C-alpha positions as CSV (number, residue, x, y, z in Angstrom):
1,M,-2.6,84.8,-75.2
2,A,-5.4,82.8,-76.8
3,V,-6.7,81.9,-73.4
4,Q,-6.8,85.5,-72.4
5,E,-8.7,86.4,-75.5
6,K,-11.3,83.7,-74.9
7,E,-11.7,84.9,-71.3
8,L,-12.1,88.5,-72.6
9,E,-14.7,87.4,-75.2
10,S,-16.6,85.5,-72.4
11,I,-16.6,88.6,-70.2
12,V,-17.8,90.9,-73.0
13,K,-20.5,88.4,-73.9
14,K,-21.8,88.3,-70.3
15,V,-21.8,92.1,-70.1
16,L,-23.7,92.3,-73.4
17,E,-26.2,89.8,-72.2
18,E,-26.7,91.7,-68.9
19,L,-27.2,95.0,-70.8
20,S,-29.7,93.2,-73.1
21,R,-31.7,91.9,-70.1
22,K,-31.8,95.5,-68.7
23,E,-32.9,96.9,-71.9
24,A,-35.6,94.2,-72.2
25,V,-37.3,95.6,-69.0
26,P,-39.7,98.3,-70.2
27,E,-39.0,101.7,-68.6
28,A,-42.7,102.0,-67.7
29,R,-42.5,99.0,-65.4
30,Q,-40.1,100.7,-63.0
31,G,-41.3,100.3,-59.4
32,L,-43.4,97.3,-60.0
33,F,-42.6,93.8,-58.7
34,E,-44.2,90.4,-58.5
35,D,-43.4,90.0,-54.8
36,M,-44.0,92.4,-52.0
37,N,-40.8,91.6,-50.3
38,D,-38.8,92.6,-53.4
39,A,-40.8,95.8,-53.7
40,I,-39.9,96.7,-50.1
41,E,-36.2,95.9,-50.5
42,A,-36.0,98.0,-53.6
43,A,-37.8,100.9,-51.9
44,G,-35.4,100.7,-49.0
45,K,-32.4,101.0,-51.2
46,A,-34.0,104.0,-52.9
47,Q,-34.8,105.7,-49.6
48,K,-31.1,105.5,-48.6
49,E,-30.2,107.2,-51.8
50,L,-32.9,109.8,-51.4
51,I,-31.6,111.0,-48.0
52,E,-28.1,111.5,-49.4
53,L,-29.6,114.1,-51.8
54,S,-30.0,117.8,-50.9
55,L,-33.4,119.3,-50.0
56,E,-33.1,121.3,-53.1
57,K,-32.9,118.1,-55.1
58,R,-35.8,116.7,-53.2
59,A,-37.8,119.8,-54.1
60,A,-36.9,119.2,-57.8
61,I,-38.2,115.7,-57.6
62,I,-41.5,116.9,-56.2
63,R,-41.7,119.5,-59.0
64,A,-41.1,116.7,-61.6
65,I,-43.8,114.6,-60.1
66,R,-46.3,117.5,-60.3
67,E,-45.3,118.4,-63.9
68,T,-45.4,114.8,-65.2
69,A,-48.6,113.8,-63.4
70,K,-50.3,116.9,-64.8
71,K,-49.6,115.6,-68.3
72,H,-51.4,112.4,-67.5
73,T,-54.5,113.6,-65.7
74,E,-56.8,112.8,-68.5
75,T,-55.4,109.3,-68.8
76,F,-55.7,108.8,-65.1
77,A,-59.3,109.9,-65.1
78,R,-60.3,107.8,-68.1
79,L,-58.6,104.7,-66.7
80,A,-60.3,105.1,-63.4
81,V,-63.8,105.3,-64.9
82,E,-63.2,102.4,-67.3
83,E,-61.7,100.1,-64.7
84,T,-63.8,100.8,-61.6
85,G,-67.1,101.8,-63.4
86,M,-67.4,104.6,-60.7
87,G,-67.5,108.4,-60.9
88,N,-67.2,110.6,-63.9
89,Y,-64.3,111.6,-66.1
90,E,-64.6,115.4,-65.7
91,D,-64.6,115.4,-61.9
92,K,-61.8,112.9,-61.8
93,V,-59.7,115.2,-63.9
94,R,-60.4,118.0,-61.3
95,K,-59.5,115.7,-58.4
96,N,-56.2,114.7,-59.9
97,L,-55.3,118.3,-60.6
98,L,-56.2,119.2,-57.1
99,A,-53.9,116.5,-55.7
100,I,-51.1,117.7,-58.1
101,E,-51.4,121.4,-57.4
102,K,-52.4,121.7,-53.8
103,T,-50.6,118.9,-51.9
104,P,-47.8,120.5,-49.8
105,G,-44.2,119.5,-50.5
106,I,-41.0,120.2,-48.5
107,E,-42.3,123.7,-47.5
108,D,-44.4,121.8,-45.0
109,L,-41.4,120.7,-43.0
110,K,-40.9,123.4,-40.4
111,T,-37.9,123.4,-38.0
112,E,-38.4,124.4,-34.4
113,A,-35.6,126.0,-32.3
114,V,-35.2,127.0,-28.7
115,S,-32.2,128.9,-27.3
116,G,-31.3,130.0,-23.8
117,D,-28.5,130.0,-21.2
118,N,-28.0,126.2,-21.7
119,G,-27.5,126.4,-25.4
120,L,-29.5,125.6,-28.5
121,T,-32.1,122.9,-29.2
122,V,-33.4,122.2,-32.7
123,V,-36.4,120.0,-33.5
124,E,-36.3,118.7,-37.0
125,L,-38.7,116.5,-39.0
126,S,-37.0,113.4,-40.3
127,P,-38.2,110.5,-42.4
128,Y,-39.6,107.2,-41.0
129,G,-37.9,105.3,-43.8
130,I,-40.3,103.1,-45.8
131,I,-44.0,103.8,-45.6
132,G,-46.6,101.2,-46.6
133,S,-49.7,102.9,-48.1
134,I,-53.0,101.1,-48.8
135,T,-55.1,103.0,-51.4
136,P,-58.8,102.8,-52.4
137,T,-60.8,102.4,-55.5
138,T,-62.6,105.7,-55.0
139,N,-59.4,107.9,-55.5
140,P,-57.0,105.4,-57.1
141,T,-54.6,107.9,-58.6
142,E,-55.3,111.0,-56.5
143,T,-54.3,109.2,-53.3
144,I,-51.1,107.9,-54.9
145,I,-50.2,111.3,-56.2
146,C,-51.0,113.0,-52.9
147,N,-49.2,110.4,-50.7
148,S,-46.2,110.3,-53.0
149,I,-45.6,114.0,-52.9
150,G,-46.0,114.2,-49.1
151,M,-44.1,111.1,-48.2
152,I,-41.2,111.8,-50.5
153,A,-41.1,115.4,-49.4
154,A,-40.6,114.1,-45.9
155,G,-37.7,111.9,-47.1
156,N,-39.4,108.5,-47.2
157,A,-39.9,105.8,-49.8
158,V,-43.4,104.4,-50.4
159,V,-44.6,100.9,-51.0
160,F,-48.2,101.0,-52.2
161,S,-50.8,98.3,-51.9
162,P,-53.6,99.4,-54.2
163,H,-57.1,98.1,-54.1
164,P,-57.4,95.2,-56.6
165,G,-60.5,96.8,-58.1
166,A,-58.4,99.7,-59.3
167,K,-55.1,97.8,-59.9
168,N,-54.4,98.9,-63.5
169,T,-55.2,102.6,-62.8
170,S,-53.1,102.8,-59.7
171,L,-50.1,101.0,-61.2
172,K,-50.1,103.3,-64.1
173,A,-49.8,106.3,-61.7
174,I,-47.0,104.5,-59.9
175,E,-45.2,103.9,-63.2
176,V,-45.6,107.5,-64.3
177,I,-44.4,109.0,-61.0
178,N,-41.5,106.7,-60.7
179,Q,-40.3,107.6,-64.2
180,A,-40.6,111.3,-63.3
181,I,-38.5,110.8,-60.2
182,V,-35.8,109.0,-62.2
183,E,-35.8,111.6,-65.0
184,A,-35.4,114.3,-62.3
185,G,-32.2,112.6,-61.0
186,G,-33.9,110.7,-58.1
187,P,-33.5,107.0,-57.3
188,N,-35.5,104.4,-59.1
189,N,-38.2,102.5,-57.1
190,L,-38.6,105.4,-54.6
191,I,-42.3,104.4,-54.9
192,A,-43.0,100.8,-55.5
193,S,-45.8,98.3,-55.7
194,I,-46.7,94.8,-56.9
195,T,-48.2,93.7,-60.2
196,E,-51.0,91.7,-58.6
197,P,-52.2,93.4,-55.4
198,S,-54.1,91.2,-53.0
199,I,-55.0,90.8,-49.3
200,D,-52.1,88.4,-48.8
201,Q,-49.6,90.8,-50.3
202,A,-51.0,93.7,-48.2
203,N,-50.5,91.5,-45.1
204,I,-46.9,90.9,-46.0
205,M,-46.4,94.7,-46.3
206,M,-48.1,95.4,-43.0
207,N,-46.0,92.8,-41.1
208,H,-42.7,93.5,-42.8
209,K,-40.0,94.7,-40.3
210,K,-38.7,97.3,-42.7
211,I,-42.1,99.1,-43.0
212,K,-41.9,101.7,-40.3
213,M,-45.3,103.4,-40.9
214,L,-48.6,102.3,-42.3
215,V,-51.0,104.8,-44.0
216,A,-54.4,103.4,-45.1
217,T,-57.6,104.7,-46.7
218,G,-60.6,102.4,-46.4
219,G,-63.4,100.9,-44.3
220,P,-63.5,99.5,-40.8
221,G,-61.7,96.3,-41.7
222,V,-58.6,98.1,-43.1
223,M,-58.6,100.5,-40.2
224,K,-58.6,97.7,-37.7
225,A,-55.8,95.9,-39.5
226,V,-53.4,98.8,-39.6
227,L,-54.2,99.9,-36.0
228,N,-53.5,96.4,-34.8
229,S,-50.2,96.1,-36.7
230,G,-48.0,97.3,-33.9
231,K,-46.6,100.0,-36.2
232,K,-47.1,103.8,-36.4
233,A,-50.4,104.0,-38.3
234,I,-52.4,106.8,-40.0
235,G,-55.9,105.8,-40.9
236,A,-58.3,107.6,-43.2
237,G,-61.7,106.0,-42.5
238,A,-65.3,106.2,-43.5
239,G,-67.6,109.2,-43.3
240,N,-71.3,109.9,-43.6
241,P,-71.3,113.7,-43.9
242,P,-74.6,115.4,-43.0
243,V,-75.6,118.9,-44.2
244,V,-77.7,121.1,-42.1
245,V,-79.8,124.0,-43.5
246,D,-81.4,126.5,-41.1
247,E,-83.9,129.2,-41.6
248,T,-81.3,131.9,-42.1
249,A,-79.5,130.3,-45.0
250,D,-79.2,131.8,-48.5
251,L,-81.4,129.0,-50.0
252,E,-80.6,129.6,-53.6
253,K,-76.8,129.4,-53.0
254,A,-77.3,126.5,-50.5
255,A,-79.2,124.5,-53.0
256,K,-76.6,124.9,-55.8
257,D,-73.7,124.1,-53.3
258,I,-75.5,121.0,-52.1
259,V,-76.1,119.6,-55.5
260,D,-72.6,120.5,-56.6
261,G,-71.1,118.7,-53.6
262,C,-73.4,115.7,-53.6
263,S,-73.0,115.1,-57.3
264,F,-69.2,115.6,-57.4
265,D,-67.7,112.4,-59.0
266,N,-71.1,110.8,-58.3
267,N,-70.7,111.2,-54.6
268,L,-67.5,109.1,-54.3
269,P,-65.6,111.5,-52.1
270,C,-65.9,110.7,-48.4
271,V,-66.5,114.4,-47.8
272,A,-69.6,114.6,-50.0
273,E,-73.0,115.5,-48.7
274,K,-74.8,112.2,-47.8
275,E,-77.9,113.4,-46.0
276,A,-79.6,116.7,-45.3
277,F,-81.4,118.0,-42.2
278,V,-83.5,121.0,-43.1
279,V,-85.6,123.3,-40.9
280,E,-89.3,122.9,-41.8
281,A,-89.9,126.6,-42.4
282,V,-87.5,126.7,-45.4
283,A,-87.7,123.1,-46.6
284,D,-90.0,123.6,-49.5
285,Y,-88.0,126.6,-50.7
286,L,-84.8,124.6,-50.6
287,V,-86.3,121.7,-52.5
288,F,-87.6,124.2,-55.2
289,H,-84.0,125.4,-55.7
290,L,-82.5,122.0,-55.5
291,K,-84.8,120.9,-58.4
292,K,-83.7,124.0,-60.4
293,N,-80.1,122.8,-60.0
294,G,-80.6,119.3,-61.3
295,A,-82.2,117.4,-58.4
296,F,-84.9,114.8,-59.3
297,H,-87.6,114.6,-56.5
298,L,-88.9,111.1,-55.7
299,H,-92.4,111.8,-54.2
300,K,-94.0,108.3,-54.1
301,K,-93.5,106.1,-51.1
302,E,-93.2,103.0,-53.2
303,Q,-90.5,104.6,-55.4
304,I,-88.5,105.4,-52.3
305,E,-88.9,101.9,-50.9
306,K,-87.8,100.3,-54.2
307,L,-84.7,102.6,-54.3
308,T,-83.9,101.7,-50.7
309,E,-84.1,98.0,-51.5
310,L,-81.9,98.5,-54.5
311,V,-79.0,100.6,-53.0
312,V,-78.9,99.5,-49.4
313,D,-77.7,95.9,-48.6
314,K,-77.9,94.8,-45.0
315,G,-77.4,98.3,-43.7
316,H,-74.6,99.2,-46.1
317,A,-74.2,100.5,-49.6
318,N,-74.8,98.1,-52.4
319,K,-71.4,98.1,-54.1
320,K,-73.0,97.6,-57.5
321,F,-74.3,101.1,-57.5
322,V,-71.5,103.0,-55.7
323,G,-70.4,105.9,-57.8
324,K,-72.9,105.3,-60.6
325,D,-74.8,108.1,-62.4
326,I,-78.2,108.8,-60.9
327,S,-79.9,108.2,-64.2
328,Y,-78.5,104.6,-64.3
329,I,-79.6,103.9,-60.7
330,L,-83.1,105.1,-61.2
331,Q,-83.5,103.2,-64.4
332,Q,-83.2,100.0,-62.3
333,I,-86.5,100.9,-60.7
334,G,-88.2,101.9,-63.9
335,I,-87.7,105.7,-63.6
336,Q,-86.4,107.7,-66.5
337,V,-85.0,111.1,-65.5
338,P,-84.6,114.3,-67.7
339,Q,-81.2,115.0,-69.2
340,G,-79.1,117.0,-66.8
341,T,-80.4,115.3,-63.7
342,R,-77.5,115.2,-61.2
343,I,-78.9,113.8,-57.9
344,A,-82.1,112.3,-56.5
345,I,-83.8,113.7,-53.4
346,M,-86.6,112.4,-51.2
347,H,-88.2,113.1,-47.9
348,V,-87.6,110.5,-45.2
349,E,-87.5,110.0,-41.5
350,A,-84.3,110.4,-39.5
351,N,-83.9,106.7,-38.9
352,H,-84.3,105.7,-42.6
353,P,-81.7,103.4,-44.1
354,L,-80.9,106.0,-46.8
355,V,-79.8,108.3,-44.0
356,S,-77.8,105.9,-41.8
357,A,-75.9,104.1,-44.6
358,E,-72.9,105.8,-46.3
359,L,-74.1,105.3,-49.9
360,M,-71.4,107.1,-52.0
361,M,-74.1,107.6,-54.6
362,P,-75.7,110.9,-55.9
363,I,-78.7,110.3,-53.6
364,L,-79.7,112.9,-50.9
365,P,-82.3,111.9,-48.4
366,I,-83.9,115.0,-46.7
367,V,-85.1,115.0,-43.1
368,R,-87.4,117.9,-42.2
369,V,-87.0,119.1,-38.6
370,E,-88.7,121.7,-36.4
371,N,-85.7,123.8,-35.5
372,V,-81.9,124.0,-35.8
373,D,-81.4,122.2,-32.5
374,Q,-83.2,119.2,-33.7
375,A,-81.3,119.3,-37.0
376,I,-78.0,119.4,-35.1
377,E,-78.9,116.5,-32.8
378,L,-80.0,114.3,-35.7
379,A,-77.1,115.2,-37.8
380,V,-74.6,114.2,-35.1
381,K,-76.4,110.9,-34.8
382,A,-76.4,110.2,-38.6
383,E,-72.6,111.0,-38.7
384,H,-72.0,108.0,-36.5
385,G,-69.1,109.6,-34.7
386,F,-66.8,109.1,-37.6
387,R,-65.8,112.8,-37.2
388,H,-65.0,113.1,-40.9
389,T,-66.9,115.9,-42.5
390,S,-70.0,118.0,-41.9
391,I,-71.6,120.9,-43.8
392,M,-73.9,123.7,-42.7
393,H,-75.7,126.5,-44.5
394,S,-76.6,129.4,-42.2
395,K,-76.0,133.1,-41.6
396,N,-76.3,132.6,-37.8
397,I,-72.9,132.5,-36.2
398,D,-74.2,131.0,-33.0
399,N,-75.9,128.1,-34.9
400,L,-72.7,127.5,-37.0
401,T,-70.6,127.5,-33.8
402,K,-73.1,125.1,-32.0
403,F,-73.0,122.6,-34.8
404,A,-69.3,122.7,-35.1
405,A,-68.8,122.1,-31.4
406,A,-71.4,119.3,-31.3
407,I,-70.2,117.2,-34.3
408,Q,-66.4,117.6,-33.9
409,T,-65.7,116.6,-37.5
410,T,-62.2,116.9,-39.1
411,I,-63.7,119.1,-41.9
412,F,-66.5,121.5,-41.2
413,V,-67.7,123.5,-44.3
414,K,-69.8,126.6,-43.8
415,N,-71.9,128.0,-46.6
416,G,-70.2,126.1,-49.4
417,P,-70.1,122.7,-51.2
418,S,-68.4,119.9,-49.3
419,Y,-65.4,119.8,-51.6
420,A,-64.4,123.3,-50.4
421,G,-63.0,121.5,-47.4
422,L,-60.5,119.9,-49.8
423,G,-59.4,123.3,-51.1
424,V,-61.7,123.5,-54.2
425,G,-63.2,127.0,-53.9
426,G,-62.0,127.1,-50.3
427,E,-58.6,128.2,-48.8
428,G,-55.9,125.8,-47.7
429,Y,-54.0,122.7,-48.9
430,T,-55.6,119.5,-50.0
431,S,-55.2,115.8,-49.0
432,F,-56.8,112.6,-50.1
433,T,-55.7,110.9,-46.9
434,I,-58.0,112.5,-44.4
435,A,-57.1,110.8,-41.1
436,G,-60.1,111.2,-38.8
437,P,-59.8,108.0,-36.9
438,T,-56.1,108.6,-35.9
439,G,-56.4,112.4,-35.5
440,E,-54.0,113.8,-38.1
441,G,-56.7,115.4,-40.1
442,L,-55.8,116.4,-43.7
443,T,-52.4,114.8,-43.8
444,S,-49.3,116.4,-45.4
445,A,-45.5,115.9,-45.4
446,K,-45.2,116.9,-41.7
447,D,-47.4,113.9,-40.8
448,F,-45.1,111.5,-42.5
449,A,-42.0,112.6,-40.6
450,R,-40.6,111.9,-37.1
451,K,-39.8,114.7,-34.7
452,R,-36.2,114.5,-33.6
453,R,-34.5,116.8,-31.1
454,C,-30.9,117.9,-31.5
455,V,-29.4,119.5,-28.4
456,L,-26.2,121.6,-28.3
457,V,-25.2,122.4,-24.8
458,D,-23.8,125.7,-23.6
459,S,-23.2,127.0,-27.2
460,L,-24.8,129.0,-30.0
461,F,-27.1,131.0,-27.8
462,I,-26.6,134.6,-29.0
463,R,-29.4,136.5,-27.2
């Protein structure tokens, strides 16, 4: 009897120790692991639990993600600005709310059906399993919110590899979303990541046999890596969006829209206006209205040269100034701007480095052209074939059509700020994974699902 009591005491002691260890793990650290392999294994287990739940339950999980993330939008915005030193707080709040409110959920998963003499065929959208998602510094929480909603809606688990430069901000979003999922009755670790993101850990994720799809936002190097992985890949690459203004445009509205779009989050969004091609006949009028809306005009050639040397490094944006306020950038070349200045403008030639480089800064080089045909030709060249985003201000339908056909961008905004293409002041859903290189466009749940055909022969046709 004494032996049995000792054994029972030993078992109770072990149970209490185990409970103590579990309680010692902070709730906020759910979903975060030291090793990528562990994160993938945990996500795989969670995904198996997810697909056992009803679609109604999956919808409830998505609602919980939206509701909880909305409570943290100010925190996400503040952390992003503090950690990355890029963008501005107010616009980051708007971007997070956009991702929360306008990213499609399970309603995006449409079933196809065909019936006839030979029976019924149904095409359903089913999960891949575990998706590996590489996220950027420019939208460190927005991309995680957007991808989490879409990928979970499609029935997947997600393992994130955040950019190290936005590590703390991204991991906070992962913690918050994971906690929301668990509180809604979903599985723990449905989204997961690692505490110290790195290139080595990202490579482990890309090559892991249990990762069935890769979704990446980044530059040419990241795109090349995911496309050469041998896995299904969705790539959201670079852009250098041009804006064309012809002689029929509403110049006052066009100027406000251009400044609004170019200055949004200090030009960090890949959709933002990066260079302008303006028909000579209206160029002076447009510049007048741009200045009324917060544009600072650099007139002197030496100022433009100094700015170019500062912000362009070997044909690319100088990372030190990406997403910085224009007042800070111009201070570096000895220029003090009035309060309320939002962007800098300057007249340059079409082959100028400020035009060809994707700066992601509130700087808008303006190229004056003879006519709309020349504007379109030069804009297509400046966009570099990225086929990301383009903008045009015109009341001439033929000109709008001609530019759209020539540039073939994923997003084409007519008579509005660039961010209207994301659903801000424009119709349609949003996405922060805009897959131009791989052709999916603005991704949503349907893009994170496999098409599967189910055929019932000689039955259930009732025509």
